[in-house]
N, C-alpha and C positions, 0 to 999 in steps of 0.2 A: 257138677261142680271140679271134678279133675279125669283123667280121663280111666280111674280105677274106680269109679263110683258105680255100684251096682244097686238100683230098686228093685226090691223084693220083697214078697210076702210071706208072712208066716201064720201058722192057722194059731189063735188066741185063744181069750177065754170070752167074748161076745160077738167073734166072728173073724175075720182077718186083719191083720198089722199089717200095713205098710212100711219099710224100712229103707233107708240109705242106710250101703255100706261103702266107707269111704279108707281106702288102702295107703298105706305108707309111698309116696313114689319108685325108694327101690324094689318095692316087690315088682315093678316093670320088666326088670331085666334080671333079677336074681330071686327066685322062688325057695330059696335057701335062707334068704334077709332073715337075722335074727329080730321076729317081732316083738317088742318091749311088753306089751298088754294088751286087752282091750280097753275101750273108753267109750261110755255111753253117755248121747248129748240128747238131752230134753227142751224141747223149743218151748215157749212163752204160750198165752193163754189162748185155747183154739176157739171161744168164741170172740176174741178181738185179734184176729187174725194171725193167729200163731200156727205155725207149719215147719216142718221138716226142713223146708226150704230159708227157713229163716233167716237173714244174714247174720244176725250173731252168732245163732246154733251152727252152717256153716264154719264162721270161723275159727270157731272153738275146736270143730272135728278138725278143721285143715289143721290148725297148732297141734293137735292131739298126733297128726298122721308125723307131720314133722319131727315128734321126739320120739316116732318109732310104734306108734300105738294102731291098730285097727280100729277106728270109730263106728259108731252102730249110732243112726239118726232115727228114732220109731215115730209116725205120726200118733199122736193121742187120739182117743175115741172120737169117731164122727168127723175128724180130719181126713182129705183126701179120700184114699180110697180104703182107711181104716173102720173098721165097725162099729156097733154103738153110739151111744149118745157122750154130749159130757158128762161127768158125775161128779164135780168139784174134788176132784184129786183123789177119790175114796176107791172107785175103779182104774184111775189113771197108775195110781200107786201098785193094783196089784198086776196091773200090763206092764209094767218097767220090771216088776219083781218077776213075771214070767219071761220078759224078755232076756234079762238077765242069767236067767236058766239056762237058756236057749243060747247065747251067747257062748255059756262056761261047757257047751257042751259037743266037743269033735263033731260026732256024727250029725250035727247043724247045716256046718259047713262044707260037708262031704259032696254035695251036691249041686254046688255054687260053680257056675263056670269061670274058669279063669284063675280059683279060689282052692278048688278040689285037691289039689297036688301042690299047694305050698305045702312046706315043711312045718308050719306053724300049727293048720290046723288040727295036728293029732294031740296037741299039747295045750288045745283050748282052755282046757278045764284047769290048768295049771296056771296061764299067767294070771297075773296081776290085771284088776278091774276097776278102772277110776268110772266116780258118777260123776257128772256134771250136768248144770241147768240153769235155762236165761229164764227171768223174773218165776211166771208162775211154775214152771220147769225149775225151779233151783229150790221151789218148796215141795215140788213133791218127792224133790232129788235129798232133802233131807229124810224125809219119812223113808224112801227107801235103804239111805245109808245107816240109818236106824236098824230096819229089818232085817236087814243083811250080816249085820254084828247080830242080832240077836240069834240069827238062824245059824251061826259060827259060821260064816260066809262073809266074812267082811271087805268091804271095797279099800283098795289100797287109800283112796283118797278123793274125796271132794271139792269141787270147783263149782263158786255160784256167781254166777255175773247178773247184774241189777237184781239182788237181792230180794224176797218178794214179802222183808220185814214191813212189820205193822198193817201187810193187805190180809195175809195168809198165815195161819197157824204153824209157825216152823217151829220143830224141835231143836233142844241143843247138837250140836255138831261137833265132831272130832277140832280139837286144838291144831292141826296144822291145816285146816281147812282153808282155801284162796276163796278171799272176797274180793270181787272188783265192782264196783260199783262208779257210776260218774257224778261228778262233781253238780250238774244243773239237771237232773232227772226229775223229772216232772211227773211222773208215776208212781215212783218211787224215792220218797225221800233221801235223802244222805241222812238225815237228821233220825228218821226210823231206822236207818241201818247200824246207825252209831247206838242207839240207843238199846239194839238189840244186840250187838256185838258185844258192848261194853261190859255185860255183868260176866260175858264167856271168858272175857279180857281175848277177843279174837282181831287182831289186824285187818282193816277193809284198806285194800287197793283203790285211791279215788284215780280218777282218771279227769285233769285239771276239762273245762268246757264241754266235759261228756254229756249228752243227754240220754233219756233211757234206752234210744236205739241202738248208741253209740256213735250216727253218721258221722263220717269223717275221724272216726276213733277206731275205727275195726283192729287197726294194725295195734293198738295199744294191749287192745285183749289178747291179739297175739304174741306179743312181747312179756308179757307178764306171766303166760301161762309156761311159755317155753324158759323162761328167766327162772322161775320158779320149781322146775326141774334140776337147774344145773347145781351139782354135787350132789344129787338125791343117789342112793347105790341104784345100780344099775345091775338087774340079775340075768340079763340072758345070756345065753349059752352060745357065743361065738364061733 
């Protein structure tokens, strides 16, 4: 994805978990760059070709990098070099919870080449965590945010692209959740997303002309995410 991307493997609950680590460009020249937070990006359905290298997932990771976040894109069970088999979101939720614990542990990063000596590593356990997901990944993401809140380790924010509303059982989400959907999504209809969002009084940001995979509209995802952070408090120590 960029020169600051690393592919790593960590021990998971049922075998290795393969992940891409994407770093802000500023860290190329300044190991003391004040990282804003950590961002987890969950990819679409594994049985429908979804991987951590999905273009929408990459676009989301890039947007978070531009905002100063370190992004992590894990492969779900049975995808790429991640162990296990697809578990309809149950095992995938447990895996993402395991990954967030890994992300929030400074020693996790301490052995990674070109990362170990960066200043932000020692503060990884204090950095805000954003949860994001595309399609099936957004479904698992809603449950992850709920679980993290129950555990007293809440996420900073949830970003859902191509929301899985009407296809899988999503749980209610925080009021500041960012919902991005394509106008002509043929996989998950805009109507289904609106029906899910309406009782929660959530705003849905619709990209005109965009299909489920946002062909030729990926830049719109990036612009919506980065724009949503304008005016938000930035607690980085400069």
